[in-house]
C-alpha positions as CSV (number, residue, x, y, z in Angstrom):
1,M,74.4,41.9,83.7
2,I,72.4,44.7,82.0
3,S,70.6,44.2,78.6
4,V,68.9,46.5,76.5
5,N,66.6,45.9,73.1
6,M,65.1,48.3,71.3
7,V,60.7,47.1,71.6
8,A,59.1,50.3,69.6
9,A,60.4,53.7,68.4
10,D,62.3,55.4,71.1
11,V,61.3,52.6,73.7
12,Y,63.8,50.4,75.1
13,E,63.3,47.6,77.8
14,V,66.2,47.0,79.9
15,V,66.8,44.0,82.1
16,I,69.0,44.3,85.1
17,G,69.7,40.8,85.9
18,Q,72.3,38.6,88.5
19,R,75.4,38.1,87.7
20,V,76.8,34.8,86.8
21,G,80.2,34.6,89.4
22,T,80.0,34.8,92.9
23,E,83.0,37.7,93.0
24,L,82.2,40.9,93.2
25,Q,84.5,42.9,90.9
26,Q,85.8,46.8,91.9
27,G,83.2,49.1,91.1
28,E,80.6,46.4,90.5
29,I,76.9,46.3,92.3
30,A,75.4,43.4,93.8
31,I,72.2,42.4,92.4
32,T,69.9,40.4,94.3
33,Q,66.7,40.4,92.3
34,E,66.1,40.7,88.3
35,T,64.3,43.9,87.0
36,E,62.9,45.1,83.9
37,H,62.5,48.5,82.8
38,R,60.7,50.2,80.3
39,V,62.5,53.4,79.0
40,H,61.9,56.4,76.4
41,M,64.7,57.8,75.2
42,S,63.7,60.6,72.2
43,Q,66.2,61.2,69.4
44,A,66.6,64.5,70.7
45,Y,67.8,63.5,74.4
46,Y,69.9,60.8,72.3
47,R,71.3,63.5,70.9
48,K,71.6,66.3,73.6
49,L,73.8,63.3,75.6
50,C,76.2,61.8,73.2
51,G,75.7,63.9,69.9
52,A,74.7,60.9,68.2
53,T,78.4,59.6,68.3
54,T,77.7,56.0,69.7
55,T,74.6,53.6,70.1
56,H,71.2,54.0,71.7
57,E,72.0,51.1,73.4
58,W,75.4,52.1,75.0
59,V,73.7,55.4,76.1
60,L,71.3,53.3,77.8
61,L,73.4,50.8,79.7
62,N,75.7,53.6,80.7
63,A,72.7,55.7,82.1
64,F,71.4,52.4,84.4
65,Q,75.3,51.9,85.5
66,F,74.7,55.7,86.9
67,L,71.5,54.9,88.2
68,L,72.9,51.3,89.9
69,E,75.8,53.5,91.5
70,R,73.5,55.3,93.7
71,E,70.5,52.9,94.0
72,P,69.5,49.3,94.1
73,N,67.8,48.5,90.7
74,T,65.0,47.4,92.7
75,A,64.4,51.1,93.4
76,I,64.8,52.1,89.8
77,L,61.4,53.3,88.3
78,K,59.4,50.3,85.8
79,S,59.0,52.8,83.2
80,F,60.3,56.5,82.4
81,D,61.4,58.7,80.3
82,L,65.2,59.3,80.6
83,P,65.4,62.9,81.2
84,D,63.4,61.6,84.4
85,I,66.7,61.0,85.6
86,A,67.7,64.7,86.1
87,R,64.8,65.5,88.2
88,Y,66.2,63.1,90.8
89,F,69.8,63.5,90.1
90,P,70.9,67.0,88.6
91,E,74.4,65.7,88.0
92,F,73.2,63.0,85.0
93,E,73.3,64.9,81.9
94,A,76.6,66.3,82.6
95,E,78.1,63.0,83.8
96,M,76.7,61.2,80.9
97,Q,78.3,63.3,78.6
98,Q,81.1,63.1,80.1
99,R,81.2,58.9,80.3
100,L,80.1,58.9,76.6
101,G,83.1,61.6,75.6
102,Y,80.8,64.0,74.2
103,T,81.6,67.8,74.6
104,P,78.1,69.8,73.3
105,E,79.3,72.8,71.3
106,G,78.4,76.2,72.8
C-alpha cells in the first residue's frame, strides 16, 4: 500500500505500508517494513512528467511504484526531490511519461 498526502506547497509525505493480505498478486512487491518519505515535486517537474493531465498524487504513486520495482522500500531515501530519481535511474522520466500516458510536444 502506498499513500500520498500533501504536507506543504510542493511537498508530499509518502507512506509505504504492508499489505493486509498474504497472497501477492503478479506484479506486487512484498513490503516487510513500513517506511515514510518526504518528497518535493516542483510544479515545473510535475508538468514535465504528465503535462498536468493527472493529479500530483497519481504521479507520486507511479513514481514510487517505479522505485519499488527496482529496490526495496527500505532502500528509498527518506527525503528527496523527485528529479533525483533520474540520477539513479536514467529511464525514469521517459518511463513515467509512458505510464502516465503523456507525450511531450517538441
